[in-house]
C-alpha positions in Angstrom: 155.4 70.3 183.6 156.3 70.4 179.8 155.0 73.4 177.9 153.6 73.3 174.3 155.5 74.8 171.5 153.7 77.9 170.1 151.6 77.8 166.9 153.7 77.8 163.7 156.7 76.2 165.5 157.5 72.6 166.2 159.8 70.4 168.1 160.6 66.8 167.1 162.6 65.7 170.2 161.4 68.2 172.8 163.0 71.5 173.8 164.3 72.8 177.1 162.7 76.2 176.4 160.6 78.0 173.7 163.8 79.0 171.9 164.2 75.3 171.1 160.9 75.3 169.1 161.8 75.6 165.4 159.7 78.1 163.3 157.9 76.7 160.3 159.2 77.5 156.9 157.6 80.2 154.8 154.2 79.1 153.6 153.8 76.4 156.3 152.0 76.4 159.6 151.6 74.2 162.7 149.2 73.9 165.6 150.3 74.6 169.2 152.5 71.7 170.5 153.0 70.3 167.1 155.9 68.1 166.2 155.9 69.1 162.6 154.8 71.9 160.1 152.6 71.4 157.1 151.6 73.3 154.0 148.3 75.1 153.7 145.4 73.2 152.1 144.9 73.4 148.3 144.1 76.9 147.0 145.3 78.5 150.3 148.4 80.4 151.4 149.8 81.2 154.8 149.1 84.8 155.9 152.0 86.3 158.0 149.8 88.9 159.4 147.0 86.7 160.7 149.3 83.7 161.1 146.6 81.7 159.3 146.0 79.9 156.0 143.9 82.1 153.8 142.4 81.6 150.3 144.5 82.6 147.4 143.4 85.7 145.5 140.3 85.0 143.3 139.2 82.2 145.6 136.4 82.2 148.2 136.2 80.1 151.4 133.1 77.9 152.0 132.2 75.5 154.8 133.7 77.4 157.8 132.7 76.5 161.3 131.1 78.9 163.7 134.4 80.4 164.7 135.3 81.1 161.1 137.8 78.2 161.0 138.1 75.3 158.6 136.4 75.2 155.2 137.8 74.9 151.8 138.7 77.5 149.1 137.0 77.3 145.7 135.7 79.4 142.8 132.6 81.5 143.2 129.6 81.1 140.9 130.3 82.5 137.4 134.0 81.5 137.6 136.1 78.3 136.9 139.6 77.1 137.7 142.1 77.8 135.0 145.7 77.0 136.1 146.0 78.2 139.7 143.4 81.0 139.6 139.7 81.4 139.2 138.7 83.1 136.0 135.2 84.4 134.9 133.3 82.2 132.6 133.8 83.2 129.0 131.0 84.7 127.0 128.5 82.0 125.9 129.2 80.1 129.1 127.8 80.1 132.6 128.1 78.4 136.0 125.6 78.7 138.8 127.3 76.8 141.6 130.5 77.3 143.6 133.4 75.0 142.8 136.2 74.4 140.3 134.1 72.6 137.8 134.0 73.9 134.2 131.4 76.4 133.0 128.5 75.1 131.0 127.9 76.1 127.3 125.0 78.3 126.5 124.4 76.3 123.3 123.4 73.3 125.5 120.3 75.1 126.6 119.7 77.6 123.7 121.4 76.9 120.5 123.7 79.7 119.1 123.1 81.9 122.2 125.7 83.9 124.1 126.0 85.9 127.3 126.3 89.7 127.2 129.1 89.7 129.8 131.8 87.5 131.3 131.1 85.6 134.5 127.5 84.7 134.0 125.9 82.7 136.8 122.7 81.5 135.3 121.4 79.8 132.1 118.9 82.7 132.0 121.9 84.9 131.0 122.2 83.0 127.8 120.4 85.1 125.1 120.4 85.4 121.4 123.1 87.8 120.0 122.3 90.8 117.8 120.8 89.9 114.5 119.0 86.9 115.9 116.0 86.1 118.2 114.9 83.2 120.4 112.3 81.2 118.4 110.9 79.6 121.6 112.0 76.2 120.4 115.6 76.3 121.8 117.3 78.0 118.9 118.4 81.5 117.9 117.1 82.3 114.4 118.4 85.0 112.1 116.1 88.0 112.1 113.8 88.4 109.1 113.3 91.5 107.0 111.5 94.1 109.1 113.0 92.9 112.4 115.5 95.0 114.3 119.0 93.6 113.9 120.7 95.7 116.6 118.9 94.5 119.8 120.5 91.9 122.1 118.5 89.1 123.7 115.2 89.3 121.7 112.6 86.6 122.1 109.9 85.9 119.5 107.2 87.5 121.7 109.2 90.8 122.2 110.9 91.0 118.8 111.4 94.7 117.8 109.6 95.4 114.5 111.1 98.2 112.3 109.0 101.2 111.5 107.0 100.5 108.3 106.5 96.8 109.2 103.8 94.8 111.0 103.0 91.3 112.3 99.7 89.8 113.2 100.6 88.9 116.8 103.5 88.3 119.2 103.8 84.7 118.2 104.2 85.4 114.5 107.4 85.1 112.6 105.8 86.5 109.5 106.8 90.2 109.5 105.2 92.1 106.6 105.8 95.5 105.0 103.0 97.9 105.6 101.0 99.1 102.6 101.5 102.6 103.9 104.8 102.8 105.8 103.9 105.9 107.8 100.9 104.0 109.3 103.2 101.6 111.1 105.5 102.9 113.8 107.1 99.5 114.7 108.2 98.6 118.2 108.1 95.4 120.4 104.6 95.6 121.6 101.4 94.2 120.1 100.5 97.7 118.8 102.7 98.7 115.8 100.3 101.4 114.5 100.4 105.2 114.7 97.6 107.1 116.3 94.2 106.5 114.7 95.3 103.3 113.0 94.6 99.7 113.8 94.1 96.2 112.2 96.2 94.3 109.8 99.0 96.4 108.3 97.6 99.3 110.4 95.3 99.7 107.5 92.0 100.4 109.4 90.9 103.5 111.2 89.6 103.5 114.7 86.2 105.0 115.6 86.2 108.7 115.2 88.9 108.7 112.5 88.7 108.3 108.7 91.0 107.6 105.8 92.4 110.5 103.7 93.5 110.3 100.0 97.0 109.2 101.2 95.5 106.2 103.0 96.4 107.8 106.4 93.8 108.0 109.2 92.9 111.4 110.5 90.4 112.6 113.1 86.9 113.4 111.9 87.3 116.9 113.1 90.0 117.6 110.6 88.2 115.6 107.9 85.1 117.9 108.2 87.4 120.9 107.4 88.8 119.0 104.4 85.3 118.3 103.1 84.4 122.0 103.3 87.6 122.9 101.5 86.9 120.2 98.8 83.5 121.8 98.2 85.0 125.3 98.0 87.7 124.1 95.6 85.1 122.4 93.3 83.0 125.5 93.2 86.1 127.7 92.4 87.1 125.3 89.6 83.6 125.4 88.1 83.6 129.2 88.4 87.0 129.4 86.8 86.0 127.2 83.9 82.7 129.2 83.4 84.7 132.5 83.5 87.1 131.3 80.9 84.3 130.2 78.5 82.5 133.6 79.0 85.7 135.7 78.5 86.7 133.7 75.4 83.2 134.2 73.9 83.2 137.9 74.6 86.7 138.5 73.1 86.2 136.3 70.1 85.6 138.2 66.9 83.2 135.5 65.6 81.7 132.1 66.6 84.5 130.2 64.7 87.2 131.8 66.8 85.3 131.2 69.9 84.9 127.5 69.0 88.6 127.1 68.4 89.4 128.8 71.7 87.0 126.5 73.6 88.5 123.5 71.8 92.0 124.4 72.9 90.8 124.9 76.5 88.9 121.6 76.4 91.6 119.5 74.9 94.3 121.0 77.1 92.1 120.5 80.2 91.5 116.9 79.1 95.3 116.2 78.9 95.9 117.9 82.3 93.0 116.1 83.9 94.2 112.7 82.6 97.8 113.3 83.8 96.6 114.6 87.2 94.2 111.7 87.6 97.0 109.2 87.1 99.3 111.1 89.5 96.6 111.3 92.2 96.2 107.5 92.0 99.8 106.9 93.1 98.9 106.3 96.8 96.5 103.5 95.9 98.7 102.0 93.1 102.0 102.1 95.0 101.1 102.6 98.7 104.6 102.1 99.9 106.1 104.8 97.7 108.0 107.6 99.6 106.9 111.0 98.5 108.1 114.5 99.6 105.8 116.3 102.0 104.9 119.2 99.6 104.1 116.6 96.8 101.8 114.8 99.3 99.8 117.9 99.8 99.5 118.3 96.0 98.3 114.7 95.7 95.6 115.4 98.4 94.4 118.3 96.3 94.6 116.3 93.1 92.6 113.4 94.6 89.4 115.5 93.8 90.1 114.5 90.1 89.5 110.8 90.9 85.9 111.7 91.4 85.5 109.2 94.2 82.6 110.3 96.5 84.0 108.2 99.3 87.3 110.2 99.2 85.6 113.5 98.9 83.3 112.9 101.9 84.6 111.5 105.2 82.6 108.3 105.0 84.3 106.8 108.0 82.9 109.7 110.1 79.2 109.6 109.2 78.8 106.0 108.0 81.4 103.8 109.5 79.5 100.6 108.6 79.9 101.2 104.9 82.5 98.5 103.9 84.3 98.1 100.6 81.7 95.9 99.1 79.0 98.6 99.7 81.3 101.3 98.3 81.9 99.3 95.1 78.2 98.6 94.7 77.1 102.2 95.3 79.9 103.5 92.9 79.1 101.2 90.0 75.3 101.4 90.2 75.3 105.2 90.6 77.4 105.6 87.4 75.2 103.1 85.5 72.1 104.9 86.7 73.3 108.4 85.7 74.4 107.3 82.3 71.2 105.3 81.8 69.1 108.4 82.7 71.1 110.6 80.2 70.7 108.1 77.4 67.0 107.6 78.1 66.5 111.3 78.2 68.3 111.7 74.9 66.0 109.1 73.3 62.9 110.8 74.6 63.9 114.4 73.9 65.5 114.4 70.5 66.7 118.0 70.6 68.9 117.1 73.5 69.9 113.7 72.2 73.4 114.8 71.2 74.2 116.7 74.4 72.8 113.8 76.6 74.9 111.2 74.7 78.0 113.3 74.8 77.5 113.9 78.6 77.1 110.1 79.2 80.4 109.4 77.3 82.2 112.3 79.2 81.0 110.8 82.5 82.4 107.4 81.7 85.6 108.9 80.6 86.0 110.9 83.8 85.1 108.1 86.3 86.4 105.0 84.4 89.8 104.8 86.2 88.2 105.3 89.6 85.4 102.8 89.0 87.9 100.2 87.5 90.1 100.5 90.6 87.0 99.9 92.8 86.1 96.9 90.8 89.5 95.3 90.7 89.7 95.8 94.5 86.9 93.2 94.9 89.3 90.3 94.0 92.6 90.3 95.8 92.6 88.6 99.2 95.5 88.4 101.7 96.1 85.3 103.7 97.5 86.0 107.2 99.5 83.6 109.3 96.8 83.4 111.9 94.6 81.5 109.4 92.5 84.4 108.4 92.0 85.6 104.8 91.0 89.2 104.4 90.2 91.5 101.4 93.2 93.6 100.6 91.1 96.8 100.1 89.2 96.3 103.3 90.7 94.3 106.2 87.3 94.2 108.0 86.0 91.8 105.2 86.9 88.1 105.4 87.2 86.3 102.1 86.1 83.2 103.9 82.6 84.5 104.5 79.7 82.9 102.7 78.9 85.9 100.5 82.3 85.9 98.9 81.1 84.1 95.8 78.4 86.6 95.1 80.9 89.5 95.2 83.4 87.8 92.9 80.6 87.2 90.4 79.5 90.8 90.8 83.1 91.9 90.3 83.5 90.0 87.0 80.2 91.4 85.8 81.3 94.9 86.4 84.6 94.1 84.7 82.6 93.4 81.6 80.5 96.6 82.0 83.2 99.1 82.8 86.9 98.5 81.7 86.0 96.0 79.0 82.5 97.3 78.1 83.3 101.0 78.0 86.5 100.6 76.0 84.7 98.2 73.6 81.9 100.7 73.3 84.4 103.5 72.5 86.0 101.4 69.9 82.7 100.2 68.3 81.2 103.7 68.1 84.4 105.2 66.5 84.9 102.2 64.1 81.3 102.4 62.9 81.7 106.2 62.1 85.3 105.9 60.8 84.5 107.0 57.3 83.2 110.4 58.5 86.0 110.7 61.2 88.6 110.3 58.5 87.4 113.4 56.7 89.4 116.7 56.9 88.9 118.5 60.2 86.6 121.2 58.9 84.4 118.8 57.1 83.9 116.3 60.0 82.9 119.2 62.3 79.9 119.6 60.0 78.8 116.0 60.3 75.9 115.9 62.7 75.9 112.1 62.8 79.3 112.1 64.7 78.6 115.2 66.9 77.5 113.1 69.9 80.9 111.4 69.8 82.7 114.7 69.8 84.3 114.0 73.2 86.1 110.9 71.7 87.5 112.2 68.5 87.8 116.0 68.6 91.4 116.2 70.1 92.9 113.9 67.4 93.8 114.3 63.8 91.5 112.4 61.3 94.1 109.7 60.7 94.1 108.9 64.4 90.3 108.7 64.9 90.8 105.6 67.1 93.3 107.0 69.5 90.9 107.6 72.4 90.6 103.9 72.7 94.4 103.5 73.2 94.6 106.5 75.5 91.8 105.2 77.7 93.5 101.8 77.9 96.7 103.4 78.9 95.0 105.3 81.7 93.4 102.2 83.0 96.7 100.3 82.9 98.4 103.0 85.0 95.5 103.2 87.5 93.0 100.5 88.0 95.0 97.5 86.6 98.2 98.4 88.6 96.2 98.8 91.8 
């Protein structure tokens, strides 16, 4: 019987033996008993080793039968046909299925997005490049100030916020600079605050913590130590002043020399106090200012000069419910009460009238910047992008509450009493006595009528009898008004 020519050979007319079967040309193959040779299917080549058609390099075979035969060669997911080879999809493109079809553009699913690597196999690989974030609406938006511009693939909910910045929640595109940059640590979570801080701008202190003069929260344990140190410092300052007065009085050859020495100390101390009080107000006037560490420590010590009982005592530790409205109320009414008692005492006890009146004026001078800052803090509100509107000085207080009108009226009333009223009082008292104040220094010191006003005019030459009004206005502009 006739025999079949072997695989990869053929015979058109028949052969007398196997030597008569013609071998296929290079790159062709034939089945056993075939009368012709044929080329391998598309994207295949003949393998001399296995004597079979195999996929070209970069292709994969799909659709084989159970014996591993048949099927077609094509490109794997993440690759597309370019010329005669499969190439990985370019960046900003992807392909999920096998085949020689083109890769899809990332911009068709997320505008302006790209892939981090070549050969992406899913639309999920399309992410926003560095300097942008997925806004959740199908577009990559350019990062805003306060957002990290070095991270790849950020979405709105996991945007990395830079240190010193804050946003109200993970759906917010409104990234704001913190009032105190050190309070905000940044990150891509819902908590952007350093330990002990919470709330809008990380401005509030958690339970068991209280705010220090630099507007940073610290534990009540440390605050108690600070209170003790504050009391010790105040006692030492009082003792030092008393000692200076005593020594100067002992060493003075006569009462006139003693008076001049006390005057120099008093006026010098007044200048130092005013300057230090303005400097100590820097954290509240310009919260975002960057200061050297050693200067911060100096400011903490100088904060005593602001004569703010709520800074001297760790209010947040023993009375956490005292909000800014209560602090402003207590501060203003306490000063009014003290000055009222002094003036009333002076009216009732004539021999102490001069000292009582001078003391009342001195108190207004010492506390005016602090009280004015407290009063002005009653007005500014901050509207957040979650619809809330909070008092800037205390983010536990909503400006949408029903009692807001009362506190605005109270604030304007106190503006009339303190910054406007006190400066106007200084001006009126000095103007009404200007004739005596213009007299030569030695003569006006003998005028008993202007002795109660000594605190206002003694440091200045007769021709500048009004200068305390200007100086007080300058102090208020650099403290309360700027805050």
